[in-house]
N, C-alpha and C positions, 0 to 999 in steps of 0.2 A: 424344644430348643436343642440345637446341635451343639453339644458341649465341646466337641473337638474344635469346631469353628470359632466358638467364643474364646477358647484358650489361644488359638492362633491370632485372633483379633487383639487380645490383650498383649500378646508378645509383639505385635506390630506397633502398638502404641507405646508400651513401656520397655521394650527390649526383651531379651530372652529370659531374664530373671523375673521371678514373681515379687522380688523385693523392690518396692516403688519409692524408696527414699530419694531425696533430691540428688544425692551423690551418684546414683545409678542412672539418672536420666540422660546423662551425656552420651553414654554408650548406645542408648536407644534413640538418640537424636530427638528427644522429646522434651527439650527445655521449656517449651510452651506450657507444659503441664506442671511445672514447678510453682511453688507458692512463694510470692514475694510482693513487695509494695508496687502496685501498678499505678498508672495515672488515674484509673477509676477508683482504686482503693489505696491511696498513698499513705505513707506515714504522715503524722500530723504534728505540727509545732505552732505555737502561738508566740507573739511578740507584742509587748505593751510599752516598751520604751526604746529609745534609740540614742546613739548608734549601738548596734549589736552585731556580733559575728557568730554565725553558726559554723561549726566544724564537723565535717563528715569524713570519717576514717574507717574503712572496712575493706571488704573484697566484693567483687562482682564477677559474674560469669562462671563457667565450668560446673559448679555445684548447684546448678539449677536456676539461679536468678541472673538473667542477662540485663535487666533494667531495674534500677532502683529510683523510685520517685518519692519526694517529700513535698507536702503541701505546707506552705508557711502563711499563716493568717496574721495580718497586722491589726492590732487594736490599740493604736497610738492615741493617747488622750491629749498630751501636750503640756500638762501642768508640771511634768517632771521629766527632764531628759538629762543624759549624761555628757552632753557636749554643748558648746556655745555656738549657736547659729547666728552669724552676723547679719544685720539688717542695714539698709541704706541709712547713713547718718550715725550708725552705731558701730563701735569696735569692741571686740571681746577683751576682757581684762581678767587676770587671775588675782584674787585677793588671798594672801596667805596670812594666817594668824600667828605672828611670832612676837617675841619680846626682846630680841637682840638685833642690833643694827648690822647691816652688811655693807660691803664696799659699794659705793655709789648709790646706796639706798638709805633713806631716813625713815624712822618710824612714824606712823600716822595713827591717829585715834579716830575710829569710826563709831559714831553714836547714832544709831538709827532712831532713837527716841527724841532727839533734839530737832526742833524746827530750824530750818535753814533759810537764810536770806542772802541775796546776791551782794557781794562786797567787792568794791572796786571793779577789777576786770575778771573776778572769779565768780563763776556761776555754781549753783548747787548741783551736785551730782545726783543722778537717779540710779540706784543700785537695784538691778534686776537679777533674780536667780535664773539659772539655765532654763529656758523655755523656748517653745517654737515661735519663730517670728510670725507676725500676722500678715499672711499673704492671701487672705480671703479664702474662698471655697476651692481655689485651684492649686492647692499645695500638693507637691509630689515629693516623695522620698526616693533617693537613689538606691538601687540594688545592684551589687556587683558580684559576679561569680568568678572565683579564682581557683584555677587548678594548680595546687601547690606541687603536684606530682610527687614521685617517690624516688627520684634520682636513678631510675632504671628505664632507659629509653625503650627497651624491648617490651616493657609493660605499659609505660606511659603513652606510647604512640597508639595503643589500642583502646584507651579509655577516653570516651567523649563525655563532656559535661555541658548541659544546656539549661537555659531558663525557659519556662513555659508560662504563657499568660493564663488568666483565670478561665479563658475559653479553651484551654488545653492546646493552644497553638504554640509551636516552637518559636521562640524569640531569637532573631538573627544576630543579636549583639550581646557582648559580655556585660553590658550595663542596661538596666531597665529602670524606668521611673514609675512608681506606683503611688496610689493615694493612701492616706493613713488608715483606712478601714478595708482596704483591698486584700486580696490573697493572690499568690502565684505558686508555681511549682518549680522544683529543682529536679532535674533528671540526670542520672549517671548511667552510662551505657557501656557495656562490654562489646567490643567489635572483633573478638577472637575467641576461639573455643578453648580457653584455659582460664584459670583463676587469676584475676587481675586485682592487685591492691590499688586503692585510691586514697588521695588526701585532698579534700576540696573544702574551700571556705566560701561562705556566702555572707557578704557584708551589707547590712541594711542600715540606711539612715546616715551615711556620712555627709550627705548633702540634702538640703530641703529648699525647694524653689517653686515659684509659681510657673504656670504653663508658659507664659511669654518669655521667661528668662532661660528656659531649657534650650541649649544650643541646637541639639539634634532631635527634632520631633519624632523621628523614627524610633527612638529609644523608649518612647512612652508606651506603656503596656496597652495592647489592643483591648478595647472594651468588649 
């Protein structure tokens, strides 16, 4: 083996220094050798209830990682959610447990153990806890990606944020509709050779709808 040639090859790949830490890779224009979450080996997060907001705050670029990918796996069961999803014929109501009257409001007693019968023009209410509406097997959750930015236009203009489908295809919209057991990717990309801070939110499950009621079918995640 020609040792001299091997040393030269190493310098071509990693730069003139033998120190191969990510902070030195920029000088050698070898960012592709840096270690970071790729779309083949992304960071991994799981979600079991909705709605929920993932917050991503860090830096990307310059020190080795040009692209940051996170895989978000949905495992929504539906028996417990943190929001009220209205259905046809139903409206959401908030029940507060208080013992003092307020202006324009009277106290009411709710006894869930007492049987109820219709009286005059009043029908018995059905009190349901927050749960997913029954839309059959075609229920989809909304996913929205929001670039909160850092109030520095010289940095923010060079940071791209994207949603990717389960087949690792770039989604062309800021909103995506996914099924309760699906997964998708969030990609954050540096488009300049300097360190760029980012502040990104991914909001999952603000809306839940069946296939037919989704206004723009192009926003549905590709299968």
